DRENDO-1510 file (C-alpha; in Angstrom, 1 decimal, always signed):
<recs>
REC; n; res; u; v; w
REC; 1; MET; +30.0; +64.1; -108.1 .
REC; 2; ALA; +31.1; +61.5; -105.4 .
REC; 3; LEU; +33.3; +61.7; -102.3 .
REC; 4; GLY; +35.4; +59.5; -101.9 .
REC; 5; ALA; +36.5; +56.9; -104.1 .
REC; 6; PRO; +33.7; +55.1; -106.5 .
REC; 7; PRO; +33.9; +51.4; -106.9 .
REC; 8; ALA; +36.0; +49.1; -109.5 .
REC; 9; ARG; +35.6; +50.3; -112.6 .
REC; 10; ASP; +36.0; +54.1; -112.2 .
REC; 11; ARG; +38.7; +54.2; -109.7 .
REC; 12; GLU; +41.3; +54.3; -111.9 .
REC; 13; ASN; +40.3; +57.7; -113.1 .
REC; 14; GLY; +41.0; +60.0; -109.7 .
REC; 15; ALA; +40.3; +62.9; -111.3 .
REC; 16; ARG; +36.3; +61.6; -112.9 .
REC; 17; SER; +35.5; +59.8; -110.1 .
REC; 18; GLY; +35.3; +62.3; -107.6 .
REC; 19; ALA; +38.5; +64.3; -107.1 .
REC; 20; ALA; +36.6; +67.2; -109.5 .
REC; 21; LEU; +35.2; +70.1; -108.0 .
REC; 22; LEU; +32.0; +69.9; -107.4 .
REC; 23; PRO; +28.9; +72.6; -108.3 .
REC; 24; ARG; +29.1; +75.3; -105.4 .
REC; 25; CYS; +25.6; +76.4; -103.8 .
REC; 26; SER; +26.3; +80.5; -102.5 .
REC; 27; SER; +23.0; +79.8; -100.0 .
REC; 28; HIS; +24.8; +76.9; -98.0 .
REC; 29; ARG; +29.0; +78.0; -99.2 .
REC; 30; GLN; +29.9; +74.3; -98.8 .
REC; 31; ARG; +32.5; +73.0; -101.3 .
REC; 32; PHE; +35.2; +69.9; -102.5 .
REC; 33; ARG; +38.6; +71.1; -103.4 .
REC; 34; THR; +41.4; +68.5; -104.5 .
REC; 35; PRO; +44.6; +70.0; -103.9 .
REC; 36; THR; +47.6; +68.4; -106.1 .
REC; 37; GLY; +50.8; +66.3; -105.2 .
REC; 38; PRO; +52.0; +63.2; -103.6 .
REC; 39; ALA; +49.1; +63.5; -100.4 .
REC; 40; ALA; +46.1; +65.0; -102.4 .
REC; 41; ARG; +43.1; +65.4; -100.1 .
REC; 42; LEU; +39.7; +66.2; -100.5 .
REC; 43; VAL; +38.6; +68.8; -98.5 .
REC; 44; PHE; +34.9; +69.5; -97.4 .
REC; 45; GLN; +33.3; +72.4; -96.0 .
REC; 46; THR; +30.6; +72.0; -94.3 .
REC; 47; GLY; +27.5; +75.3; -94.1 .
REC; 48; ASP; +29.0; +75.7; -90.2 .
REC; 49; GLY; +32.7; +76.6; -91.6 .
REC; 50; GLN; +33.8; +72.7; -90.7 .
REC; 51; LEU; +36.8; +71.7; -92.3 .
REC; 52; ILE; +36.8; +67.4; -93.3 .
REC; 53; HIS; +40.0; +66.1; -94.8 .
REC; 54; ARG; +40.2; +63.0; -96.3 .
REC; 55; LEU; +43.1; +61.6; -98.5 .
REC; 56; HIS; +41.8; +60.8; -102.1 .
REC; 57; LYS; +42.1; +57.4; -102.4 .
REC; 58; SER; +43.4; +57.7; -105.9 .
REC; 59; ALA; +46.2; +59.9; -105.6 .
REC; 60; PRO; +49.8; +58.2; -105.3 .
REC; 61; ALA; +51.4; +57.0; -101.7 .
REC; 62; GLY; +53.8; +59.1; -100.1 .
REC; 63; PRO; +57.3; +57.9; -98.8 .
REC; 64; GLY; +56.2; +55.2; -96.4 .
REC; 65; GLN; +52.8; +55.1; -96.5 .
REC; 66; THR; +50.7; +52.5; -98.3 .
REC; 67; LEU; +47.2; +53.5; -99.4 .
REC; 68; ALA; +45.5; +49.3; -100.0 .
REC; 69; ALA; +41.7; +50.5; -100.2 .
REC; 70; PRO; +39.7; +47.8; -101.4 .
REC; 71; PRO; +36.8; +49.3; -104.2 .
REC; 72; MET; +33.9; +50.9; -102.1 .
REC; 73; LYS; +30.6; +49.3; -101.9 .
REC; 74; SER; +28.4; +51.6; -100.0 .
REC; 75; CYS; +27.4; +55.0; -100.4 .
REC; 76; VAL; +25.9; +57.9; -98.3 .
REC; 77; ILE; +23.5; +60.1; -99.6 .
REC; 78; PHE; +23.4; +63.3; -97.2 .
REC; 79; ASN; +22.4; +67.4; -96.5 .
REC; 80; PRO; +25.7; +68.6; -95.8 .
REC; 81; ALA; +23.0; +72.2; -94.6 .
REC; 82; ALA; +20.7; +70.1; -92.7 .
REC; 83; HIS; +20.6; +71.3; -89.3 .
REC; 84; GLY; +19.3; +69.5; -85.8 .
REC; 85; GLU; +21.8; +67.8; -83.7 .
REC; 86; LYS; +21.6; +64.3; -85.4 .
REC; 87; ALA; +23.0; +65.8; -88.2 .
REC; 88; ARG; +25.4; +67.6; -86.4 .
REC; 89; ARG; +26.7; +64.8; -85.0 .
REC; 90; PHE; +26.4; +62.9; -88.4 .
REC; 91; ARG; +29.2; +65.5; -90.0 .
REC; 92; ASP; +31.6; +65.1; -86.7 .
REC; 93; ARG; +31.5; +62.0; -88.2 .
REC; 94; LEU; +32.1; +62.6; -92.0 .
REC; 95; ALA; +35.7; +61.9; -91.5 .
REC; 96; ALA; +36.2; +58.3; -90.5 .
REC; 97; LEU; +33.0; +58.1; -92.6 .
REC; 98; SER; +34.9; +58.8; -95.7 .
REC; 99; THR; +37.8; +55.7; -95.3 .
REC; 100; GLU; +34.9; +53.4; -95.1 .
REC; 101; CYS; +32.4; +54.5; -98.3 .
REC; 102; ALA; +31.8; +57.5; -100.6 .
REC; 103; LEU; +29.9; +60.8; -99.7 .
REC; 104; LYS; +27.7; +62.4; -101.8 .
REC; 105; PRO; +26.6; +65.8; -100.9 .
REC; 106; THR; +22.9; +67.2; -102.0 .
REC; 107; TYR; +23.0; +71.0; -102.9 .
REC; 108; ALA; +19.3; +71.3; -103.7 .
REC; 109; PRO; +15.9; +69.9; -102.7 .
REC; 110; GLY; +15.5; +66.8; -105.0 .
REC; 111; GLY; +19.1; +66.3; -105.6 .
REC; 112; GLY; +19.5; +63.2; -103.6 .
REC; 113; ARG; +17.5; +61.6; -106.5 .
REC; 114; ALA; +19.8; +62.6; -109.5 .
REC; 115; LEU; +23.0; +61.1; -107.0 .
REC; 116; ALA; +21.6; +58.0; -106.3 .
REC; 117; ALA; +20.8; +57.1; -110.0 .
REC; 118; GLU; +24.5; +58.2; -110.6 .
REC; 119; ALA; +25.9; +55.7; -107.6 .
REC; 120; VAL; +23.9; +52.9; -109.1 .
REC; 121; ARG; +25.4; +53.5; -112.6 .
REC; 122; GLU; +28.6; +53.5; -110.6 .
REC; 123; GLY; +28.0; +50.0; -109.4 .
REC; 124; PHE; +27.3; +50.6; -105.9 .
REC; 125; GLU; +25.8; +47.6; -103.5 .
REC; 126; THR; +24.3; +49.7; -100.7 .
REC; 127; ILE; +22.9; +53.2; -100.8 .
REC; 128; VAL; +22.6; +55.3; -98.0 .
REC; 129; ALA; +19.7; +57.8; -97.1 .
REC; 130; ALA; +21.3; +59.9; -94.5 .
REC; 131; GLY; +18.3; +62.3; -93.3 .
REC; 132; GLY; +14.7; +61.8; -92.6 .
REC; 133; ASP; +11.8; +60.7; -94.7 .
REC; 134; GLY; +11.8; +62.8; -97.5 .
REC; 135; THR; +15.8; +61.8; -98.0 .
REC; 136; VAL; +14.6; +58.1; -98.4 .
REC; 137; ASN; +12.0; +59.1; -100.8 .
REC; 138; GLU; +14.4; +60.9; -103.0 .
REC; 139; VAL; +17.4; +57.9; -102.8 .
REC; 140; LEU; +14.9; +55.7; -103.5 .
REC; 141; ASN; +13.5; +57.0; -106.5 .
REC; 142; GLY; +17.2; +57.6; -107.3 .
REC; 143; ILE; +17.5; +54.1; -107.7 .
REC; 144; GLY; +14.3; +53.1; -109.5 .
REC; 145; ASP; +15.3; +55.5; -112.0 .
REC; 146; GLU; +17.7; +52.7; -113.3 .
REC; 147; PRO; +16.6; +49.7; -115.2 .
REC; 148; ASP; +16.6; +46.8; -112.9 .
REC; 149; ALA; +18.7; +48.3; -110.0 .
REC; 150; PHE; +16.7; +46.7; -107.7 .
REC; 151; ALA; +17.7; +43.5; -108.4 .
REC; 152; HIS; +21.2; +44.7; -107.4 .
REC; 153; THR; +21.1; +47.5; -105.1 .
REC; 154; ARG; +19.9; +47.3; -101.7 .
REC; 155; LEU; +18.6; +50.7; -99.8 .
REC; 156; GLY; +20.2; +51.7; -96.2 .
REC; 157; VAL; +19.0; +54.6; -93.5 .
REC; 158; LEU; +20.6; +56.6; -91.3 .
REC; 159; PRO; +17.8; +58.5; -89.6 .
REC; 160; LEU; +18.6; +62.1; -89.2 .
REC; 161; GLY; +15.3; +63.9; -89.6 .
REC; 162; THR; +12.5; +65.1; -87.3 .
REC; 163; ILE; +10.4; +62.0; -87.3 .
REC; 164; ASN; +12.1; +59.2; -89.3 .
REC; 165; VAL; +8.8; +57.7; -89.9 .
REC; 166; PHE; +10.5; +54.5; -92.2 .
REC; 167; ALA; +12.9; +54.2; -89.7 .
REC; 168; ARG; +10.7; +53.6; -86.6 .
REC; 169; GLU; +8.9; +51.1; -88.6 .
REC; 170; LEU; +12.3; +49.1; -89.1 .
REC; 171; LYS; +13.3; +49.6; -85.4 .
REC; 172; LEU; +16.4; +51.0; -86.5 .
REC; 173; PRO; +17.9; +53.0; -83.7 .
REC; 174; THR; +18.4; +56.6; -83.5 .
REC; 175; ASN; +21.5; +56.8; -82.4 .
REC; 176; PHE; +24.2; +57.3; -85.0 .
REC; 177; ASP; +26.6; +55.3; -84.2 .
REC; 178; GLN; +24.1; +52.0; -83.8 .
REC; 179; ALA; +22.7; +53.1; -87.5 .
REC; 180; TRP; +26.1; +52.7; -88.7 .
REC; 181; LYS; +26.9; +49.6; -87.4 .
REC; 182; ILE; +23.6; +48.1; -88.4 .
REC; 183; ILE; +24.6; +49.6; -92.2 .
REC; 184; GLN; +28.2; +47.8; -91.6 .
REC; 185; GLN; +26.9; +44.7; -90.8 .
REC; 186; GLY; +24.6; +44.5; -93.8 .
REC; 187; ARG; +21.8; +42.0; -92.7 .
REC; 188; GLU; +18.7; +42.3; -95.2 .
REC; 189; THR; +15.6; +41.8; -96.1 .
REC; 190; ALA; +12.7; +42.6; -98.8 .
REC; 191; ILE; +10.2; +44.4; -98.9 .
REC; 192; ASP; +7.0; +45.9; -100.4 .
REC; 193; LEU; +7.9; +48.0; -102.9 .
REC; 194; PRO; +4.9; +51.3; -103.4 .
REC; 195; GLU; +4.3; +53.4; -106.1 .
REC; 196; ALA; +1.7; +56.5; -107.3 .
REC; 197; GLU; +0.7; +57.2; -110.8 .
REC; 198; PHE; -0.4; +60.9; -111.2 .
REC; 199; THR; -1.0; +63.2; -114.5 .
REC; 200; VAL; +1.0; +66.4; -114.4 .
REC; 201; SER; +0.1; +68.6; -117.5 .
REC; 202; GLY; -1.0; +65.4; -119.5 .
REC; 203; GLN; +2.3; +63.8; -118.6 .
REC; 204; ARG; +2.5; +60.5; -117.1 .
REC; 205; GLN; +3.9; +60.2; -113.5 .
REC; 206; ARG; +5.5; +57.4; -111.6 .
REC; 207; ARG; +7.5; +58.3; -108.2 .
REC; 208; LEU; +7.9; +55.4; -105.5 .
REC; 209; PHE; +7.4; +55.6; -101.5 .
REC; 210; VAL; +7.9; +53.1; -98.7 .
REC; 211; GLN; +5.9; +53.9; -96.1 .
REC; 212; MET; +3.0; +56.2; -96.5 .
REC; 213; ALA; +0.8; +58.6; -98.2 .
REC; 214; GLY; -2.4; +60.5; -98.3 .
REC; 215; ALA; -4.7; +63.4; -99.0 .
REC; 216; GLY; -7.0; +65.2; -97.3 .
REC; 217; LEU; -6.8; +67.9; -94.1 .
REC; 218; ASP; -3.1; +66.7; -94.0 .
REC; 219; SER; -2.0; +67.2; -97.7 .
REC; 220; ARG; -3.8; +70.7; -97.3 .
REC; 221; ALA; -1.8; +71.0; -94.5 .
REC; 222; ILE; +1.5; +70.5; -96.2 .
REC; 223; GLU; +0.5; +73.1; -98.7 .
REC; 224; LEU; -0.5; +75.6; -96.3 .
REC; 225; ALA; +2.1; +75.6; -93.7 .
REC; 226; ASP; +4.3; +78.7; -94.0 .
REC; 227; TRP; +8.4; +78.7; -94.8 .
REC; 228; ASN; +8.7; +80.7; -91.8 .
REC; 229; GLN; +7.0; +79.2; -89.2 .
REC; 230; LYS; +8.4; +75.6; -90.9 .
REC; 231; LYS; +12.1; +76.8; -90.0 .
REC; 232; ALA; +11.4; +78.0; -86.8 .
REC; 233; PHE; +9.0; +75.5; -85.5 .
REC; 234; GLY; +9.8; +72.7; -87.3 .
REC; 235; GLY; +7.0; +70.1; -87.6 .
REC; 236; LEU; +4.6; +72.2; -85.2 .
REC; 237; ALA; +4.3; +74.1; -88.6 .
REC; 238; TYR; +2.1; +71.6; -89.9 .
REC; 239; ALA; -0.3; +71.5; -87.1 .
REC; 240; LEU; -0.6; +74.7; -87.1 .
REC; 241; ALA; -1.8; +74.8; -90.2 .
REC; 242; GLY; -4.1; +72.0; -89.4 .
REC; 243; PHE; -5.8; +74.1; -86.9 .
REC; 244; LYS; -6.6; +76.8; -88.8 .
REC; 245; LEU; -7.8; +74.3; -91.5 .
REC; 246; LEU; -10.3; +72.4; -88.8 .
REC; 247; LEU; -12.1; +75.8; -89.0 .
REC; 248; SER; -13.3; +75.4; -92.7 .
REC; 249; GLN; -15.1; +72.8; -94.4 .
REC; 250; SER; -13.2; +69.9; -96.0 .
REC; 251; PRO; -13.7; +68.4; -99.4 .
REC; 252; GLN; -15.0; +65.1; -100.2 .
REC; 253; LEU; -12.3; +62.2; -100.9 .
REC; 254; VAL; -13.0; +58.9; -102.6 .
REC; 255; VAL; -10.9; +55.6; -102.2 .
REC; 256; SER; -11.6; +52.7; -104.1 .
REC; 257; ASP; -10.0; +48.8; -104.6 .
REC; 258; GLY; -11.9; +48.9; -107.6 .
REC; 259; ARG; -14.6; +47.1; -105.5 .
REC; 260; GLU; -15.8; +48.6; -102.7 .
REC; 261; THR; -15.5; +52.4; -102.4 .
REC; 262; LEU; -15.3; +54.6; -99.2 .
REC; 263; ALA; -15.9; +58.6; -98.8 .
REC; 264; GLY; -14.3; +60.9; -96.5 .
REC; 265; GLU; -12.4; +63.8; -95.4 .
REC; 266; LEU; -9.1; +62.2; -95.1 .
REC; 267; ALA; -7.6; +59.6; -96.9 .
REC; 268; LEU; -4.4; +57.7; -95.8 .
REC; 269; ILE; -2.4; +55.2; -97.5 .
REC; 270; GLY; -0.1; +52.6; -95.8 .
REC; 271; ASN; +2.7; +50.4; -96.5 .
REC; 272; GLY; +3.9; +49.6; -93.2 .
REC; 273; ARG; +2.2; +50.4; -89.9 .
REC; 274; LEU; +2.6; +53.5; -88.5 .
REC; 275; TYR; +2.2; +57.1; -90.1 .
REC; 276; GLY; +3.0; +60.4; -88.2 .
REC; 277; GLY; +5.9; +59.2; -86.0 .
REC; 278; SER; +5.2; +55.7; -84.0 .
REC; 279; TYR; +1.1; +55.9; -84.4 .
REC; 280; PRO; -0.5; +52.7; -85.4 .
REC; 281; PHE; -2.8; +54.4; -88.6 .
REC; 282; PHE; -2.2; +51.3; -90.6 .
REC; 283; PRO; -2.9; +48.2; -88.0 .
REC; 284; ARG; -3.4; +45.8; -90.2 .
REC; 285; ALA; -0.4; +46.7; -92.8 .
REC; 286; ASP; +2.3; +44.4; -93.1 .
REC; 287; LEU; +5.5; +45.6; -95.3 .
REC; 288; ARG; +5.7; +42.0; -96.4 .
REC; 289; ASP; +2.2; +40.8; -97.6 .
REC; 290; GLY; +2.0; +42.7; -100.9 .
REC; 291; LEU; -1.0; +45.1; -100.0 .
REC; 292; LEU; -1.8; +48.6; -99.3 .
REC; 293; GLU; -3.7; +49.8; -96.3 .
REC; 294; ALA; -5.9; +52.9; -96.8 .
REC; 295; SER; -7.4; +54.9; -93.4 .
REC; 296; VAL; -10.6; +56.9; -94.2 .
REC; 297; PHE; -11.7; +59.2; -91.8 .
REC; 298; PRO; -15.2; +60.2; -92.4 .
REC; 299; ARG; -14.8; +63.8; -91.2 .
REC; 300; ALA; -12.0; +65.5; -90.5 .
REC; 301; ASP; -13.1; +67.8; -87.8 .
REC; 302; TRP; -12.5; +68.1; -84.1 .
REC; 303; ALA; -15.0; +65.4; -83.1 .
REC; 304; GLY; -13.8; +63.1; -86.0 .
REC; 305; LEU; -10.0; +63.4; -84.3 .
REC; 306; ALA; -11.3; +63.1; -81.0 .
REC; 307; ARG; -12.5; +59.8; -81.8 .
REC; 308; CYS; -9.4; +58.7; -83.7 .
REC; 309; GLY; -7.1; +59.7; -81.0 .
REC; 310; TRP; -9.2; +57.4; -78.7 .
REC; 311; GLY; -9.0; +54.8; -81.2 .
REC; 312; LEU; -5.3; +54.8; -81.4 .
REC; 313; LEU; -4.9; +54.7; -77.7 .
REC; 314; PHE; -7.0; +51.4; -77.2 .
REC; 315; ASN; -5.7; +50.0; -80.3 .
REC; 316; ARG; -9.4; +50.3; -81.8 .
REC; 317; LEU; -8.9; +52.9; -84.4 .
REC; 318; TYR; -11.4; +50.4; -87.3 .
REC; 319; THR; -13.9; +50.3; -83.9 .
REC; 320; SER; -14.4; +52.9; -81.9 .
REC; 321; GLY; -12.0; +55.2; -83.6 .
REC; 322; GLY; -14.7; +55.7; -86.2 .
REC; 323; VAL; -11.5; +55.1; -89.1 .
REC; 324; ARG; -12.6; +52.9; -92.4 .
REC; 325; HIS; -10.7; +50.6; -94.5 .
REC; 326; LEU; -9.3; +49.0; -97.3 .
REC; 327; ARG; -6.7; +46.6; -98.0 .
REC; 328; ALA; -5.7; +46.0; -101.5 .
REC; 329; GLU; -3.2; +44.9; -104.4 .
REC; 330; SER; -3.9; +48.9; -105.9 .
REC; 331; LEU; -6.1; +51.4; -104.8 .
REC; 332; THR; -7.8; +54.9; -106.3 .
REC; 333; LEU; -8.0; +57.7; -104.5 .
REC; 334; GLU; -9.9; +61.1; -106.1 .
REC; 335; SER; -11.5; +64.4; -105.5 .
REC; 336; ALA; -14.1; +66.5; -107.4 .
REC; 337; THR; -12.2; +69.2; -106.0 .
REC; 338; ALA; -8.7; +70.3; -106.6 .
REC; 339; MET; -6.8; +68.6; -103.9 .
REC; 340; PRO; -2.9; +67.8; -103.5 .
REC; 341; PHE; -1.5; +64.5; -102.4 .
REC; 342; HIS; +2.1; +63.5; -100.3 .
REC; 343; LEU; +4.1; +60.8; -100.0 .
REC; 344; GLU; +6.4; +60.6; -97.1 .
REC; 345; GLY; +5.0; +64.2; -96.3 .
REC; 346; GLU; +5.5; +65.7; -99.4 .
REC; 347; ASN; +3.5; +66.9; -101.3 .
REC; 348; VAL; +4.0; +66.0; -104.9 .
REC; 349; GLY; +1.0; +65.9; -107.0 .
REC; 350; GLN; -2.9; +66.4; -107.5 .
REC; 351; LEU; -5.5; +63.6; -107.4 .
REC; 352; PRO; -6.5; +61.5; -108.9 .
REC; 353; VAL; -3.7; +59.3; -108.4 .
REC; 354; ARG; -3.7; +55.5; -108.2 .
REC; 355; PHE; -1.6; +53.4; -106.1 .
REC; 356; SER; -0.1; +49.9; -106.8 .
REC; 357; VAL; +2.4; +48.0; -104.8 .
REC; 358; ARG; +5.3; +45.2; -106.1 .
REC; 359; ARG; +5.6; +42.4; -103.5 .
REC; 360; GLN; +8.9; +42.1; -101.7 .
REC; 361; ALA; +11.0; +44.3; -104.5 .
REC; 362; LEU; +12.8; +46.3; -102.2 .
REC; 363; ARG; +16.4; +45.2; -99.9 .
REC; 364; VAL; +16.6; +47.4; -97.3 .
REC; 365; ILE; +19.0; +46.6; -94.5 .
REC; 366; VAL; +17.6; +45.8; -91.1 .
REC; 367; PRO; +18.7; +45.4; -87.5 .
</recs>
């Protein structure tokens, strides 16, 4: 379902490799269509009515026209209905991007996962998540759904979201042109690849992540945040939900590495140093050391958060900040009370959950 020419083995079959009509989403009113004829073009309509045209690479060349298109090795997965200035600027560049890579638009929450798996099967070497941390997580898990995909596929990030914690961790620029230039240069590094194992309706589930996980005040706020508030206020909706929860009793959580156990009302798990933006909630974390870092807050109340803020301000989170921590290859997180947990800011399941990490198993493009 790609917009654009896929790699070598599918290029001879133009009708199948992007020329076919994609599923239509009535709420977004986006569509692809492929007129026939010597100069066939793919036409993409965004949510704001903008039409993006590109020459279909499998179409025969017209008079005096040369179509010397090499096999594309990069694929960009994006949400065509995303809001915000960065998303609008990205859509403005879709026509130019389509000459350099294949484009796969998502049409529903979670759709990026299936598209990333499809891109792996089609042989793309670089799969780019254009969006926020949620889009990155979808694409990451789609790559992971295919056997041994991380050995021959690398992840790229175009930070189009509101906070973009993982992009900040990698020191990626938020300017689109600068970020795309980094993708083109293709410099890569290998970082650790964490995963969460948990149970849903008696079935064991596995979900990958790259930056952060957690449970307690933050996962409860994600659960409580009203959809209309999120639409109106964005990330502020989670803060409003969190303020409400500060007025109520917080259940206890237990984090263990198998040797030491810590209890608290908020537990955060980090692969990198940052959480919630540019805040170093995991000051000793390293993306390449094969360890996860847990920051455990004994109390998730006004006094506890104020003390944490003081610790963050003076880089003393684990001393005067009052936060306790563990570093290990694997960690378990559980609670006697029903409690959701999140990965990259999206609730994905209920406790208990086990976190582990594969050292330097993920190839990612960096500045």
